[in-house]
C-alpha positions in Angstrom: 12.3 8.5 -12.0 12.1 8.8 -8.2 13.5 5.7 -6.4 10.3 5.2 -4.4 8.1 5.3 -7.4 10.5 2.9 -9.2 10.4 0.5 -6.3 6.6 0.6 -5.9 6.0 0.0 -9.6 8.7 -2.6 -10.3 10.2 -4.2 -7.2 7.4 -4.4 -4.6 5.2 -7.5 -4.2 2.5 -5.5 -6.0 4.1 -4.2 -9.1 2.4 -2.2 -11.9 1.8 1.3 -12.8 0.3 3.6 -10.2 -3.3 4.2 -11.5 -4.0 7.6 -10.1 -3.0 10.1 -7.4 -4.9 8.3 -4.7 -3.4 4.8 -5.1 -2.5 3.7 -1.6 0.3 1.4 -0.3 0.6 -0.1 3.2 4.1 -0.5 4.4 5.0 -2.5 7.6 7.4 -1.6 10.3 10.2 -3.3 8.4 9.6 -1.1 5.3 8.0 -3.9 3.3 5.0 -3.2 1.1 2.3 -5.5 2.4 -0.8 -4.1 0.6 -1.8 -2.0 -2.3 -5.2 -0.3 -2.7 -7.1 1.1 -5.7 -7.6 4.9 -5.9 -11.4 4.7 -5.2 -11.0 2.9 -1.9 -11.4 5.4 1.0 -8.5 5.6 3.5 -10.8 4.7 6.4 -12.5 1.8 4.6 -13.0 -1.3 6.7 -10.5 -3.3 4.5 -7.7 -0.7 5.0 -8.4 -0.3 8.7 -8.4 -4.1 9.2 -5.1 -4.5 7.3 -3.5 -1.7 9.4 -4.7 -3.2 12.7 -3.4 -6.6 11.6 0.0 -5.2 10.6 0.2 -3.6 14.1 -0.8 -6.8 15.8 -4.1 -5.5 17.0 -6.3 -8.2 15.5 
């Protein structure tokens, strides 16, 4: 098992099997997983954009 896959599914704050190819994770500048998004959520959805802006300190 790839170490990143193992971490994301077992050690991150959002553990669990990856549902499909388009599961998304948001990682902050320290390398910490701070969000996980379902496959059906589009990358430019307001929720993801807001979370990215917040992580970058823009909101």
